[in-house]
VOFIKE-701292 format. One line per 2 residues: their letters; for each residue x, y, z of N, C-alpha, C. Coordinates in steps of 0.001 Angstrom, whole numbers. Layout:
<nodes>
A = X/Y/Z/X/Y/Z/X/Y/Z ~ ...
</nodes>
This chain:
<nodes>
MP = 55968/-99660/31251/57294/-99279/31680/57210/-98600/33047 ~ 57721/-99204/34109/57615/-98612/35442/58291/-97259/35543
CS = 59411/-97084/34879/60146/-95818/34955/59297/-94662/34440 ~ 58562/-94882/33350/57750/-93801/32796/56610/-93427/33740
RL = 56068/-94398/34484/55017/-94080/35450/55568/-93238/36596 ~ 56799/-93470/36960/57422/-92675/38017/57767/-91272/37518
FA = 58088/-91172/36264/58500/-89900/35685/57311/-89015/35332 ~ 56121/-89588/35148/54936/-88844/34716/54609/-87652/35614
PV = 54625/-87796/36973/54327/-86616/37803/55323/-85477/37608 ~ 56578/-85797/37397/57595/-84766/37153/57299/-84065/35835
MR = 56920/-84840/34833/56591/-84268/33524/55392/-83321/33643 ~ 54344/-83746/34350/53165/-82887/34528/53529/-81596/35251
MQ = 54391/-81685/36260/54811/-80499/36994/55578/-79540/36078 ~ 56472/-80074/35258/57250/-79249/34338/56343/-78573/33305
IS = 55361/-79296/32781/54433/-78724/31805/53631/-77601/32443 ~ 53155/-77834/33658/52383/-76810/34375/53234/-75568/34618
RY = 54468/-75758/35032/55375/-74632/35274/55624/-73855/33982 ~ 55806/-74561/32880/56021/-73925/31585/54824/-73048/31221
RR = 53621/-73594/31355/52419/-72860/30977/52173/-71648/31864 ~ 52617/-71691/33116/52438/-70558/34027/53500/-69483/33847
SR = 54604/-69799/33219/55697/-68827/33104/55268/-67665/32216 ~ 55501/-66470/32697/55111/-65270/31954/56224/-64234/31908
GP = 57325/-64513/32557/58399/-63544/32633/59214/-63466/31367 ~ 60238/-62608/31366/61067/-62436/30179/62045/-63592/29947
EQ = 62272/-64417/30984/63226/-65510/30829/62586/-66693/30115 ~ 63372/-67332/29303/62915/-68501/28564/62690/-69670/29524
PR = 61558/-70395/29405/61354/-71562/30264/62457/-72588/30039 ~ 62798/-73299/31098/63838/-74314/31027/63328/-75587/31680
TF = 63826/-76705/31219/63545/-77981/31852/64846/-78749/31975 ~ 65135/-79177/33168/66368/-79904/33455/67591/-79162/32926
GF = 67534/-77822/32999/68661/-76987/32612/68715/-76598/31145 ~ 67854/-77154/30314/67861/-76859/28885/66706/-75937/28528
PA = 66870/-75109/27480/65730/-74352/26976/64615/-75346/26633 ~ 63382/-74973/26914/62287/-75934/26792/61235/-75515/25782
LL = 60525/-76511/25254/59350/-76283/24444/58357/-77404/24732 ~ 57078/-77118/24484/56038/-78126/24616/55760/-78711/23241
LT = 55603/-80028/23184/55264/-80707/21943/53978/-81486/22178 ~ 52977/-81218/21355/51719/-81952/21435/51633/-82880/20233
TV = 51504/-84162/20509/51427/-85173/19461/50093/-85904/19554 ~ 49785/-86630/18510/48624/-87517/18504/49168/-88923/18683
GA = 48630/-89645/19667/49120/-90986/19970/49051/-91911/18771 ~ 50114/-92645/18523/50187/-93549/17379/49152/-94662/17470
RT = 48912/-95160/18657/47931/-96242/18828/46583/-95739/19312 ~ 46590/-94749/20215/45341/-94317/20852/44620/-93221/20097
GL = 45359/-92399/19357/44761/-91253/18693/44507/-90086/19637 ~ 44911/-90217/20902/44726/-89153/21889/45847/-88133/21787
RR = 45512/-86871/22069/46529/-85816/22079/47345/-85930/23362 ~ 48645/-85846/23225/49565/-85922/24360/50541/-84757/24269
TV = 50841/-84161/25425/51801/-83058/25470/52974/-83454/26345 ~ 54173/-83219/25833/55398/-83465/26595/56227/-82194/26577
IL = 57055/-82045/27577/58000/-80926/27592/59360/-81494/27210 ~ 60027/-80809/26300/61309/-81279/25802/62366/-80203/25980
GG = 63543/-80632/26350/64693/-79747/26334/65264/-79760/24932 ~ 65643/-78615/24452/66179/-78563/23099/67048/-77346/22916
FP = 67375/-77085/21678/68244/-75976/21350/67663/-75215/20176 ~ 67486/-73898/20321/67030/-73118/19172/68036/-73239/18028
DG = 67536/-73345/16808/68379/-73462/15622/67893/-72431/14614 ~ 68319/-71208/14804/67865/-70130/13942/66560/-69542/14451
ED = 65877/-68829/13566/64648/-68127/13935/63462/-69059/14148 ~ 63313/-70059/13299/62099/-70870/13299/62320/-72357/13505
AW = 63426/-72742/14075/63686/-74180/14215/64246/-74504/15600 ~ 63963/-75717/16022/64498/-76244/17278/65078/-77618/17019
LV = 66141/-77934/17724/66718/-79270/17676/66397/-79963/18995 ~ 65806/-81130/18925/65565/-81951/20107/66085/-83344/19794
VA = 66515/-84036/20817/67081/-85374/20646/66124/-86388/21238 ~ 65758/-87380/20436/64839/-88433/20887/65652/-89591/21454
SN = 66310/-89347/22581/67208/-90365/23130/66537/-91292/24129 ~ 65392/-90883/24679/64695/-91677/25682/65614/-92029/26846
GG = 66421/-91056/27237/67317/-91256/28384/68385/-92302/28147 ~ 68738/-92541/26916/69760/-93526/26597/69223/-94940/26442
AA = 67922/-95110/26468/67314/-96438/26323/67480/-96941/24887 ~ 67276/-98214/24702/67392/-98821/23379/66163/-98565/22507
TH = 65122/-97981/23076/63890/-97714/22333/63678/-96212/22187 ~ 62881/-95846/21193/62548/-94441/20990/61516/-93996/22019
PA = 61511/-92703/22382/60451/-92212/23265/59107/-92220/22532 ~ 58030/-92264/23300/56683/-92341/22715/56401/-91167/21780
WF = 56847/-89956/22133/56559/-88807/21281/57189/-88960/19898 ~ 58346/-89608/19821/59007/-89834/18540/58177/-90809/17691
LN = 57701/-91878/18329/56863/-92849/17619/55556/-92209/17165 ~ 55010/-91325/18007/53787/-90608/17626/54036/-89746/16398
MA = 55180/-89097/16360/55502/-88242/15211/55764/-89073/13965 ~ 56283/-90277/14128/56500/-91154/12976/55158/-91531/12349
RH = 54158/-91737/13185/52826/-92123/12702/52033/-90916/12210 ~ 52158/-89796/12891/51436/-88564/12552/52462/-87430/12466
PE = 53107/-87249/11313/54249/-86325/11210/53952/-84861/11530 ~ 52769/-84367/11251/52483/-82958/11515/51995/-82797/12952
QV = 52801/-82167/13776/52491/-81985/15187/52527/-80503/15520 ~ 52188/-80172/16761/52157/-78777/17196/53133/-78586/18343
AS = 53963/-77557/18243/54911/-77224/19306/54648/-75814/19781 ~ 54910/-75600/21059/54832/-74266/21647/56230/-73841/22035
PP = 56933/-73151/21152/58251/-72668/21527/58123/-71583/22586 ~ 59168/-71339/23312/59096/-70380/24416/58977/-68949/23943
QR = 57815/-68606/23440/57531/-67234/23056/56296/-66808/23824 ~ 56260/-65629/24262/55118/-65146/25030/53904/-64981/24125
GG = 52755/-65113/24698/51526/-64964/23939/50941/-66275/23480 ~ 51526/-67403/23900/50955/-68699/23585/51057/-69101/22125
AT = 52039/-68581/21401/52183/-68930/19992/52473/-70417/19845 ~ 51876/-71038/18845/52182/-72424/18525/52582/-72506/17069
RR = 53303/-73551/16756/53758/-73738/15379/53640/-75201/15016 ~ 53417/-75447/13742/53461/-76809/13233/54924/-77228/13171
VR = 55177/-78470/13492/56535/-78976/13445/56565/-80257/12618 ~ 57742/-80636/12187/57887/-81896/11479/59136/-82593/11958
RT = 59112/-83872/11833/60225/-84706/12274/61208/-84855/11123 ~ 62473/-84714/11431/63521/-85000/10442/64535/-85899/11116
TP = 65104/-86770/10347/66160/-87639/10873/67331/-87587/9911 ~ 68526/-87781/10442/69701/-87724/9545/69762/-88903/8620
</nodes>
């Protein structure tokens, strides 16, 4: 997918910025509260990290939308989670806390 190759440098920059943030403000990506999601590739088995915009849903939950920018296909991270449901997310909390996450669909 040519679009994803063009978007990859922006994604890497956003992930780097997220990891460097240490202030009291919550990291944001494209205007949304952000979290990092690390998945295991469905085909490759390699660990991949993406930054996602989402919305906190209570104390221990986040809502993210797997829209792939309105494309007719799911984003790779969604497919990775379908194959390997237990993944690791880094919600915007100081101290590098990570949590196990699971995929739910309506």
